[in-house]
C-alpha positions as CSV (number, residue, x, y, z in Angstrom):
1,D,13.7,12.5,-12.7
2,V,11.0,14.6,-13.2
3,C,8.5,12.9,-15.8
4,G,5.9,15.5,-14.9
5,K,3.2,13.4,-12.8
6,V,4.9,10.9,-9.7
7,E,8.2,13.0,-9.5
8,L,10.9,9.6,-8.0
9,T,13.4,8.5,-9.5
10,P,12.0,5.2,-9.7
11,M,9.4,6.4,-11.8
12,A,11.9,8.0,-14.1
13,I,13.4,4.7,-14.2
14,A,9.9,2.5,-14.8
15,A,8.9,5.1,-17.6
16,G,12.2,5.1,-18.9
17,R,12.0,1.0,-19.0
18,R,8.6,0.7,-20.8
19,L,9.4,3.7,-23.6
20,A,12.3,1.0,-24.4
21,D,10.5,-1.4,-24.6
22,R,7.9,-0.1,-26.8
23,L,10.4,1.6,-29.2
24,F,13.4,-1.5,-29.0
25,D,11.3,-5.2,-28.8
26,P,11.8,-6.2,-31.6
27,N,9.1,-8.4,-31.3
28,R,6.2,-6.1,-30.8
29,K,5.3,-8.0,-27.4
30,S,5.8,-3.8,-25.9
31,A,3.7,-2.5,-28.0
32,E,1.5,-1.6,-25.7
33,S,4.0,-1.2,-22.6
34,K,3.2,2.1,-20.3
35,V,3.9,2.8,-16.7
36,S,1.4,3.4,-14.1
37,Y,1.0,6.7,-11.9
38,E,-1.1,5.3,-9.2
39,Q,-0.9,3.1,-6.7
40,V,3.2,4.7,-6.2
41,P,4.3,3.4,-2.3
42,T,6.0,7.0,-1.4
43,V,8.3,8.2,1.5
44,V,9.9,10.2,3.9
45,F,13.4,8.9,4.9
46,S,12.6,10.9,8.2
47,H,13.0,9.6,11.4
48,P,10.8,8.6,12.5
49,T,10.0,7.4,8.5
50,I,6.7,8.2,6.7
51,G,5.5,5.9,3.9
52,T,2.7,6.4,2.0
53,L,0.2,4.5,-0.6
54,G,-2.9,5.0,-2.5
55,L,-5.8,7.1,-1.4
56,T,-6.0,8.9,1.3
57,E,-8.8,9.2,4.0
58,P,-10.2,12.2,2.3
59,Q,-9.5,11.0,-1.0
60,A,-11.3,7.5,-0.5
61,V,-13.9,10.0,0.5
62,E,-14.3,12.1,-1.9
63,K,-14.4,9.5,-4.7
64,Y,-16.2,6.2,-3.0
65,G,-18.4,8.0,-0.6
66,E,-17.8,8.1,3.7
67,E,-20.6,5.5,3.8
68,N,-18.2,3.5,1.3
69,I,-15.0,3.2,2.6
70,K,-14.0,1.4,5.7
71,V,-11.0,3.1,7.5
72,Y,-9.3,0.8,10.1
73,K,-6.1,3.0,12.8
74,S,-3.1,1.6,14.9
75,K,-1.4,3.2,17.6
76,F,1.3,0.8,18.7
77,A,5.1,0.5,20.4
78,N,7.2,-2.1,17.9
79,L,7.9,-4.6,19.6
80,M,12.2,-3.7,19.3
81,Y,12.0,-1.8,21.3
82,G,10.8,-4.5,24.2
83,I,13.8,-4.8,25.9
84,Y,14.5,-1.0,26.3
85,D,14.6,-1.0,29.7
86,V,12.2,1.8,29.4
87,E,7.9,3.1,30.5
88,P,5.9,2.3,27.6
89,E,4.4,5.3,27.0
90,H,8.0,6.4,26.3
91,K,9.0,4.6,23.5
92,P,9.0,5.5,20.2
93,K,5.4,5.2,18.4
94,T,4.4,2.9,15.0
95,L,1.3,4.5,13.7
96,M,-0.6,2.5,11.0
97,K,-4.5,3.6,9.1
98,L,-5.5,1.4,6.8
99,I,-8.2,2.3,4.1
100,T,-10.8,0.4,2.0
101,A,-13.2,0.7,0.1
102,G,-16.2,-1.2,-1.3
103,K,-18.8,-3.8,-0.3
104,T,-15.6,-5.6,-1.0
105,E,-13.1,-3.6,1.2
106,L,-11.2,-3.3,-1.2
107,V,-7.7,-1.6,0.4
108,V,-7.2,2.0,-1.4
109,G,-5.0,3.4,1.0
110,I,-2.0,2.6,3.8
111,H,-0.1,5.0,5.8
112,I,2.5,4.5,7.8
113,I,5.1,6.7,10.5
114,G,7.6,4.6,12.2
115,M,10.3,2.6,11.8
116,G,9.8,0.0,9.1
117,A,7.4,1.9,6.5
118,D,10.0,2.3,4.6
119,E,10.1,-1.8,3.7
120,M,6.6,-2.8,4.6
121,L,5.4,0.0,1.5
122,Q,7.5,-2.2,-1.1
123,G,5.5,-5.4,-0.5
124,F,2.4,-4.0,0.3
125,G,2.2,-1.7,-2.4
126,V,2.3,-5.5,-5.1
127,A,-0.9,-6.3,-2.7
128,M,-2.3,-3.0,-3.3
129,K,-1.7,-3.1,-7.3
130,M,-2.8,-6.5,-7.2
131,G,-6.2,-5.8,-6.0
132,A,-5.6,-7.1,-2.7
133,T,-9.0,-7.0,0.1
134,K,-8.9,-6.5,3.8
135,A,-9.8,-10.3,3.6
136,D,-6.1,-11.3,1.6
137,L,-4.4,-8.9,4.2
138,D,-6.3,-11.1,7.1
139,S,-5.9,-14.1,5.6
140,C,-1.4,-13.1,5.4
141,V,0.0,-15.4,8.5
142,A,2.4,-12.0,10.9
143,I,5.1,-12.9,11.6
144,H,6.1,-12.2,14.8
145,P,7.7,-10.0,16.0
146,T,7.7,-8.0,13.2
147,A,6.0,-4.0,12.6
148,S,4.2,-5.2,9.3
149,E,2.2,-8.2,11.3
150,E,0.5,-5.2,12.2
151,L,-1.3,-4.8,9.1
152,V,-3.0,-8.2,8.6
153,T,-3.9,-7.9,12.1
154,M,-5.7,-4.6,12.6
155,G,-9.2,-4.4,12.3
156,T,-11.5,-7.1,14.9
157,W,-10.0,-10.7,12.2
158,G,-12.8,-12.3,10.3
159,T,-15.0,-9.0,10.4
160,S,-14.7,-8.5,6.5
161,P,-15.7,-10.1,3.4
162,N,-14.8,-13.1,2.2
163,V,-13.5,-11.1,-1.0
164,S,-10.0,-11.8,-2.7
165,G,-9.2,-9.0,-4.6
166,A,-6.1,-11.4,-6.5
167,K,-7.7,-11.1,-10.1
168,H,-6.0,-8.4,-11.5
169,S,-2.9,-7.7,-12.7
170,P,-1.1,-5.0,-12.1
171,L,0.8,-5.5,-15.0
172,L,1.4,-2.9,-18.3
173,G,0.4,-0.3,-16.5
174,A,-3.3,-1.7,-15.6
175,P,-5.7,1.3,-13.9
176,P,-5.7,-0.1,-9.8
177,S,-8.7,-1.9,-9.0
178,E,-12.1,-0.4,-8.8
179,P,-14.7,-2.0,-5.5
180,E,-17.5,-2.8,-6.6
181,M,-20.0,-0.7,-5.3
């Protein structure tokens, strides 16, 4: 499963499927089908789980300039531990970082360490591939009590530009959305 760019089994499967589409599609509808090696959700199955998607903060600064990025951070005890008879400072913490870029606050990075990071990133990976903005996340009604609700309630609500990024298709290996500068 070593395909040269992203060394993950699901990445190799995706690349193989796109290759099969190009070679064996009798209608040639998939002649341009290829896999995108950008914005691939990656998880370390440790305890706690660590998940990363998109650019890190230093990568975003390098690509877009510090003045063009905004970083949202959160640290909290997962609500699953709410019923445990343990002092709050001793409950396992979840840390999240959301990195946005440009005037529209395009989401360019999501990083999580904590229980459920693996499951959260799968869904947010789709949103990022489709060009989600901070306003898109803000517009989502949170599922309570979950850790992922933090990603859709992070920061001061309603302060992001009211711009949706949902106009970019993630299909056929399209490159990720770029922020307006």
